[in-house]
N, C-alpha and C positions, 0 to 999 in steps of 0.2 A: 200354775204358770208354765207348766211343762210344754204345752202345745205351742203357745205363742213364742216361748223362748226357743223352742226347736226351729220355728220358722225363722227367727232372727239369726240363729246359728247357721242355718242353711244358706241364708243370703250372704253372710260374711264369707262362708266357704266359697260361694259362687264368685265373689269378687276377688278373693285370693286366687282362685283358679284362673280368672281372667288375667290377672296381673302375671301369674306364672306363665301363662301362654304367651304373653307379650315379652317375657324374658327369653323364652326359647325361640320365639319367632326370628329375631335377627340371626341367630346361629343357624337355624334351619334354612332360612332364605339365602344367607351367604354361602352355606354349604351346597345348596342346590344350584345356585348360580355358578359356583366354582366348578362343580362336577359336571353340570349339564349346561344350562343357559337360563335366562330369565324366565322362560316358560316352565322350567323345572320347579321354580318356587310355587307356581300356581298348582302344578300337579301334586306336589308333596302336600301342600295345605289342603287340597281337595280330598286326597286319599285319607289323610288323618281325620278330617271332618266326618267322612263316611264311616270310618272305623269307630270313632267316638259315638256317632249316632246309633250304630248297631249295638255297641256296648251299653249305652243308656237304655235302649229299648229292651235289652235282655235283662238288665239287672236292677232297673229302677222300679220301686213299688211304693205306693202310698201306705201309710200306717194301717189302713183298713185291710189291705191285701198282702202286706209284707209277710212272707213265709217264716221269717226269723223272729217275729214279734209274738210273744206269748199273750194270751187273753188278759193276764194281769197287767202287762206293759201297755197294751192297747187301752185298757180301762184307765190307767194312770194318765196317759196322754190326753184322752178325751175329757177326763174329770179335772185336769189341771189347768184348763184354759180359763182366763178371767171371764166372769159372768157377763160383763158388759161388752165382751168381744164375741159372744156367741152369735152364730148366724141367725138372722131373722127369716121371715117367710119371703124368700126371693131377694133379689137385689134391687136397689132404688133405681129409678130412671136416671139416665146420664144427666139430664137437665137438673135434676134435684141434687145430684152429687156435685155438679159444677157450681152450685150455690153455696157449698160448704167452704167456710174460710180455712178449715184445716187442710182441705185438698190443695188450695193455692198456697197454704203455708209450707207445704213440702214441694209443690210443683215449681213454684217460682225460684226458690233456692237451687233446685236442680237445673233449671233453665240457665241460671247464672254460673253455676259451678262446673257443669260438665264440659264446657269448651276447653277446660284444662286437659281433660282426658283425651278429647279429640286432638288437641295440639300435640300431646305426647305420642299418641299412636299414629297420627297422620302426617304431622309436620316436622316432628323432631328429627327423623332421619335426614330429611331434606335440609333442615337447618344445619345439622352437624356436617353434612357434606359440602354444602355451598358456602356457608359462612365460616365454619370452623375447620373446613378442609380435611375432614376425616376420609381416609380411604376405606375400602370394603372391610379390611381386617380390623381396623380401629372401630368401625361402625358395629361389627359383630361383637367386639369386646366390650364396648361402652354403652351401646344403645339399650341394652337390657337392664342397666343399673337403676334407672328411675323406676322400673317396674318391680325390681327387688325391694326398693324402698317403699313402693306402693303396697306390696304384700305386708310389710311391717306396719304400715299405716292402717291396714284392715284390722290388725290386732290391737293397735294402740288406741284407736277410737273407742272400742268397747271397754278397754282397760280404764280409760278416763271416766267413762260412764259409771263403771263399777266403783271406782274410787270415790266419785262424787256421791253416789248413792250410800256408800259406807259412812259418809259424813252427814247423812240425813237429808240430802237433796232428793226431790222427787224424780221419777224416771224421766219425764218429759223435760224438766229443767236440766237434768244431767246430760241428756242428749243435746240440748241446745248449748250447754256449756262446752261439750266436746266439739261441737260444730264450730263454735266461736274460736276455740283454741286452734283448730285446724285453719280457720280463716286468717288468724293472725300469723301463723306460720307461712301461709301462702303468699304473704307480702314479699317474701324472699324472691319470688319469681320475677319481681319487677326489675331485678338487677342482672338477669341472665344475659341480656343484650348489651350490658354496659361493662362487664368485666373483660379484661384483656386475655386472661388465661382460659384456654379450652377446658382445663381440668376444673377450674372454678365454675365455669358455665355448666358442666355436667353435674357438679356437686349441687348447684342451685336447682337444676332440673330434678335431681334426686329428692331434694327438699320439697319441691313442688309435688312430685308423685306421692311422697309420704304424707304431706299435708292434705292433698286432695282426697286420698282414700280415708284419712282420718275423719274428715268431715262428710265425705260422700256416703260411706257405709252407715254412718250415724243417721243421716237424713233418710236414706232409702229404707232403713229398718223401721222408721217411725210410722210407716203405713200400717204395719201390724200392731202398733201401739194405739192408733187413733181410730181405726175402722173395724167394724165387725167382720167376721170371716167371709160373709157373702159379699162384702164390699171391698175387701183388701185388693183382690186382683184388678178390679176396675180402677181403683184409686192409684195403685202402683203403676198400672198401665198408662193412665193419663199423665202422671208425673214423669214416667219414662219417655212419653211422647214429647213433653216439654223439654226434657233434658236433651233429647236428640235434635229437637228444633233449635236449641241453643247452639249445639255443635254445628248444625247445618249453617246457621246464619253467621257464626264466627268464622267457619271455614270459608264461606263465600267472601266474607270481608277480607280475610287474609289472602285468598287467591287473587282478589282484585287490587289490593293496595300494597301487598308486601314488597313488590318490586319498586314501588314508588317511595315508600317511607321506611322500609326495612322491618325487621322483626321486633325491634325494641318497643315500639308503642303497644304491640299486642301482648308482649310479656308484662308490661305495666298494667294493661287492662286485666289480665288474668290475676294479678296480685291485688287488684282493687275490687273486682266483681264479687268475690266471696265475702268481703266485708258488708256489702249491700245485702247479699244473700243471708248472712247471719242476722242482720237487722230485721229482715222480713220474717225469718223464722221465729224471732222473739215477738214480733208485733202481731203475727197472724195466728200462730198455732195456739190452741187452747186444749188443755188436758180434758179428756172425756170424763163425764160424771159417772163413777162406778154404779150409781143407783139407777142409771138409765140403760136401756137395752142397746142403744146406739147413740152415736154422737150426732147432735142435730144443729150445732151452731154453724 
């Protein structure tokens, strides 16, 4: 199980990194604006992206070409993957993949869940400044806290899965259980717009970030549990497209209605959507049969 487990670990690290970047972003943006002007924030972000891309190009290697991996380690990685997740001859046509219930079992929950992440990254700073009346210094100090909580959620979701598996629950059901627990915690987001205290609002936003990453990293990882290697990239890409479509539609709705009805109804929606997503995850996803080379339901 080394190979697929390594894939899951890399995805968790990816989302921890994304959350960490969101923690640093308010400090970098506020510092650039204070030292230079608003244009400086874009210059700093662009330069850091170029540096990161150069470092990634220089130091990233696949297991097959990694200079630090011994032949024994490479053999262990290749031999450790579950047999039913081994790559077949080429990938399936997109149309065939779209008929898989397991694909929609992870894509639809992501469609419903990811608007939370879009709200935290795109709308939270505006909410804190216009509704909670944070100044630039307060924004730099507090806007990163939900993303620190999100980092912890990236670790908490796999921990729940591990504990459930220790109790004899199957991997897929353990992941669904972790997702459901995260969805229940997400109901705290419903009260962000109702509390009078700005501190309480930030605390609830932190709970939302923690809960979202608890369930999100669990659902994202399921692509490598349900699809063979030659299908994982396409399945994860389709699910990611649905996630970003959810962010797009939710953002358009907020942009159109927030001045008329306020932020409160949108926070309530974020607290409810993940409950529907959890129900879909339980209803649609079926664990693949280890005796088959690929999942065909």
